[in-house]
PALOTI-62108 format. One record per residue (C-alpha): residue in three letters; x negated, y, z negated. Coordinates in steps of 0.05 Angstrom, whole numbers, padded with zeros to 5 digits, always signed. Example, Ala and Ser with C-alpha at 12.3 -4.5 7.8 and 13.67 -1.06 7.14 Angstrom:
% PALOTI-62108
ALA-00246-00090-00156SER-00273-00021-00143
END
This chain:
% PALOTI-62108
MET+00000+00000+00000LEU-00024+00070+00017LYS-00045+00107-00046LEU-00015+00176-00053SER-00064+00230-00072LEU-00030+00275-00123ASN-00082+00330-00117ASN-00051+00396-00093THR+00015+00367-00069PRO+00071+00417-00058LYS+00103+00397-00124LYS+00038+00408-00162LEU+00031+00477-00131GLY+00103+00497-00146TYR+00136+00486-00078PHE+00204+00455-00067MET+00256+00447-00011PRO+00314+00495-00021ALA+00386+00476-00007GLU+00412+00492+00062TRP+00463+00543+00037GLU+00408+00586+00007LEU+00387+00648+00046HIS+00351+00636+00112ASP+00302+00679+00150ALA+00314+00640+00214ILE+00338+00578+00249TRP+00295+00537+00297LEU+00324+00504+00360SER+00299+00474+00425TRP+00335+00488+00491PRO+00366+00425+00522HIS+00338+00400+00588ASP+00333+00324+00591PRO+00383+00289+00637ILE+00366+00222+00604THR+00388+00249+00537PHE+00449+00283+00567PRO+00469+00244+00630HIS+00507+00289+00678ARG+00517+00337+00620VAL+00456+00382+00614GLU+00493+00443+00641LYS+00551+00432+00593VAL+00505+00424+00534GLU+00469+00488+00554LYS+00535+00524+00549THR+00546+00492+00481TYR+00479+00521+00459GLY+00502+00589+00483GLU+00563+00584+00436ILE+00519+00560+00379ILE+00469+00617+00385LYS+00523+00669+00394ALA+00557+00646+00330LEU+00491+00644+00291ARG+00456+00707+00315PRO+00489+00761+00272GLY+00470+00723+00209GLU+00399+00699+00221LYS+00341+00703+00269VAL+00340+00650+00324ASN+00274+00618+00343LEU+00282+00580+00408LEU+00233+00532+00441VAL+00233+00531+00517LYS+00186+00490+00561ASP+00164+00546+00609SER+00181+00615+00635ALA+00233+00587+00684MET+00271+00553+00628LYS+00266+00617+00587GLN+00299+00655+00643ARG+00353+00603+00650ALA+00367+00605+00576GLN+00370+00681+00577ASP+00421+00678+00634ILE+00465+00628+00598LEU+00461+00666+00533LYS+00485+00729+00569GLN+00543+00690+00598SER+00561+00666+00528GLY+00562+00736+00501ALA+00496+00731+00462ASN+00441+00781+00470PRO+00378+00744+00495ASP+00335+00804+00475GLU+00349+00786+00403ILE+00323+00715+00410ALA+00251+00696+00394PHE+00228+00650+00450HIS+00169+00602+00441ILE+00140+00566+00501TYR+00118+00495+00487ASP+00121+00430+00527TYR+00168+00392+00481ALA+00205+00328+00500ASP+00274+00335+00469VAL+00321+00376+00425TRP+00321+00340+00358PHE+00287+00394+00319ARG+00314+00370+00251ASP+00274+00307+00258TYR+00208+00329+00288GLY+00204+00400+00263PRO+00172+00423+00198ILE+00210+00419+00133PHE+00201+00487+00101LEU+00186+00496+00027VAL+00188+00556-00020ASN+00144+00568-00081LYS+00184+00575-00145LYS+00134+00623-00175SER+00106+00665-00119GLY+00164+00659-00071GLY+00115+00642-00015LEU+00134+00599+00045ALA+00101+00534+00065MET+00117+00476+00110SER+00111+00400+00106HIS+00091+00364+00170TRP+00113+00291+00168ILE+00100+00240+00223PHE+00155+00234+00275ASN+00153+00165+00309ALA+00218+00172+00350TRP+00261+00136+00299GLY+00219+00074+00291GLY+00186+00074+00359LYS+00251+00072+00399TYR+00231+00125+00450GLU+00158+00128+00471THR+00166+00191+00512LEU+00192+00230+00452MET+00134+00214+00405PRO+00091+00274+00425ASP+00143+00320+00391THR+00109+00301+00326HIS+00059+00357+00342ILE+00110+00413+00343PRO+00098+00434+00270GLU+00025+00445+00288PHE+00046+00490+00346ILE+00093+00530+00301ASN+00042+00539+00247ARG-00009+00568+00295SER+00034+00631+00296MET+00064+00628+00225ASN-00003+00611+00191ILE+00028+00587+00126PRO+00006+00531+00080CYS+00020+00464+00115PHE+00023+00399+00077THR+00014+00333+00113PRO+00040+00273+00073GLY+00016+00224+00127ILE+00079+00182+00128VAL+00140+00178+00174LEU+00201+00219+00154GLU+00255+00256+00194GLY+00291+00317+00168GLY+00359+00286+00184SER+00346+00229+00136ILE+00348+00272+00074ASP+00393+00324+00041VAL+00379+00364-00022ASN+00419+00405-00072GLY+00361+00452-00086LYS+00362+00434-00160GLY+00323+00369-00157THR+00369+00317-00126LEU+00359+00286-00058LEU+00406+00242-00018THR+00382+00189+00031THR+00396+00119+00057GLU+00362+00052+00048GLN+00375+00034+00121CYS+00330+00091+00144LEU+00276+00104+00093LEU+00265+00031+00075ASN+00266+00009+00147LYS+00203-00030+00167ASN+00198+00011+00230ARG+00181+00073+00189ASN+00131+00059+00133PRO+00124-00016+00125HIS+00067-00006+00075LEU+00112+00029+00025ASN+00166+00002-00021LYS+00223+00043-00050SER+00183+00070-00109GLY+00127+00089-00061ILE+00175+00127-00016GLU+00205+00162-00077GLU+00137+00186-00100TYR+00125+00220-00032LEU+00194+00252-00035ARG+00181+00279-00104GLU+00111+00305-00090TYR+00123+00335-00021LEU+00195+00361-00027GLY+00194+00379-00101VAL+00254+00335-00120THR+00262+00298-00186HIS+00321+00252-00173ILE+00339+00209-00113ILE+00407+00179-00095TRP+00404+00121-00046LEU+00464+00106-00003LYS+00465+00043+00040ASN+00478+00049+00114GLY+00495+00100+00167ILE+00551+00101+00218GLU+00557+00058+00280GLY+00522+00085+00342ASP+00469+00123+00302ASP+00402+00105+00334THR+00365+00139+00276ASP+00379+00079+00231GLY+00427+00113+00184HIS+00411+00187+00176ILE+00444+00219+00116ASP+00467+00281+00155ASP+00522+00240+00189ILE+00550+00211+00125ALA+00541+00255+00062ARG+00522+00327+00051PHE+00513+00372-00009VAL+00554+00436-00004ASN+00535+00462-00073PRO+00490+00434-00128SER+00544+00388-00155THR+00590+00374-00095VAL+00581+00324-00038LEU+00624+00319+00023CYS+00626+00245+00041ALA+00647+00220+00110TYR+00703+00170+00100GLU+00742+00128+00149GLU+00814+00114+00128ASN+00828+00062+00182ARG+00810-00005+00151ASN+00804-00035+00221ASP+00750+00015+00242ILE+00679-00011+00244ASN+00656+00047+00200TYR+00707+00033+00144PRO+00665-00015+00102ILE+00601+00024+00112LEU+00631+00091+00090HIS+00673+00060+00035GLU+00611+00030+00003ASN+00574+00097+00006TYR+00633+00133-00024GLU+00635+00084-00082ILE+00561+00094-00095LEU+00570+00170-00097LEU+00629+00164-00145HIS+00582+00131-00195ALA+00520+00172-00179LYS+00493+00227-00223ASP+00453+00290-00209GLN+00385+00310-00237ASN+00416+00328-00303GLY+00455+00264-00311ASN+00522+00294-00291ARG+00572+00261-00244LEU+00580+00291-00176ASN+00644+00321-00147VAL+00654+00276-00086ILE+00703+00299-00032LYS+00724+00256+00027LEU+00711+00284+00096PRO+00751+00250+00151MET+00721+00218+00212PRO+00738+00239+00284GLY+00761+00170+00305ALA+00723+00126+00354VAL+00680+00166+00403SER+00643+00123+00453ASP+00612+00118+00522ALA+00600+00058+00568GLU+00544+00033+00522GLY+00585+00035+00458ALA+00598+00078+00398LEU+00571+00149+00392PRO+00553+00178+00324ALA+00608+00230+00320SER+00616+00258+00250TYR+00640+00323+00219ALA+00585+00316+00167ASN+00534+00339+00218PHE+00550+00412+00205TYR+00498+00468+00198ILE+00503+00518+00141GLY+00481+00586+00165ASN+00476+00651+00127THR+00544+00677+00148VAL+00574+00618+00185VAL+00581+00543+00180LEU+00579+00509+00248VAL+00620+00445+00249PRO+00621+00394+00306VAL+00691+00381+00332PHE+00713+00329+00383GLY+00785+00344+00404HIS+00812+00297+00351LYS+00872+00308+00305ASN+00824+00308+00245ASP+00786+00368+00272VAL+00831+00418+00236LYS+00831+00378+00171ALA+00755+00374+00171LEU+00748+00449+00185ASP+00796+00464+00127ILE+00758+00420+00078ILE+00692+00453+00096GLN+00723+00523+00093GLN+00745+00509+00021GLN+00673+00497+00002PHE+00646+00560+00036PRO+00699+00614+00025GLU+00648+00670+00038ARG+00626+00641+00105LYS+00662+00637+00171ILE+00675+00565+00194VAL+00663+00557+00269GLY+00683+00493+00305ILE+00636+00477+00362ASN+00661+00426+00412CYS+00607+00373+00412SER+00639+00323+00459ASP+00581+00330+00507LEU+00525+00342+00456VAL+00541+00277+00420TYR+00523+00237+00482GLY+00451+00252+00462LEU+00467+00214+00397GLY+00467+00275+00352THR+00501+00342+00343LEU+00492+00408+00306HIS+00451+00390+00245CYS+00407+00344+00286ILE+00385+00399+00334SER+00371+00452+00281GLN+00323+00468+00224GLN+00331+00525+00176GLN+00273+00568+00154PRO+00289+00592+00084LYS+00276+00663+00061ALA+00213+00666+00020
END
């Protein structure tokens, strides 16, 4: 087993990962371009990005990766058509492979004492080696830090941002299916993984759910099944239809959360979040979930799919964020890439 060096880890230096609802300086995104990821849908997904950026822009800075100057111009044109001002967007030219910034981008940290900003750069192996052409995106944090020039911690193990969720007070949510998968860190057991999470994200307590939803090629990312919305409340994806393939999976996770406790030993407030029914393509189920929302400074962007539960999900999320505008973004095309709003984004907290 790899021995973790505890010298000068983020935790030792006073850094931690803030909750997503805390104030951001910016959001990071990558412009969509790959027809393999979005078959016959790239143009539709580009328009979806226009809607996303228009909704986010008044509340926080948007950092946007584009592959070259031609893509920058195309993005600017589509943003104009969407009603967003491209002059307000910070473009960064880099030859990236795909859009899943949550998983390959840096996880930003804030120092409890100084307020300074840092980043953690984990290894991205394309969800257990599933997509060879996407593996070079593991270098994106290095590219970003060449301009930001902030402390950068490198744990040296595989971890994707979509596999964890934190309440900012010490508790982290994750799944056994993902973090204990032998295609990530076969040299580490559960206690070894927990030590890395504590030392490099500044958490003190970890809640392990079991499995993710059907069609999720990430091996059970938490951001499709359970999300903190305040330090003591979790929205938990729940399928009411007992004949649905996701019913036993989500029921088990819900029961675990009902009995789970936070970093202070207190029970959590667990609220069911409905599922959008079966969304699929010719190859099978797609990982459509309302839990893949993004919490911005002034808005919460929620994926919707033209299902009767869209309105119910938006209402439940609105109740948790009364001071923010809830914006439903139709992700019927985006989900063909096997992810939606949270998967494509990464928040940069205000230091």
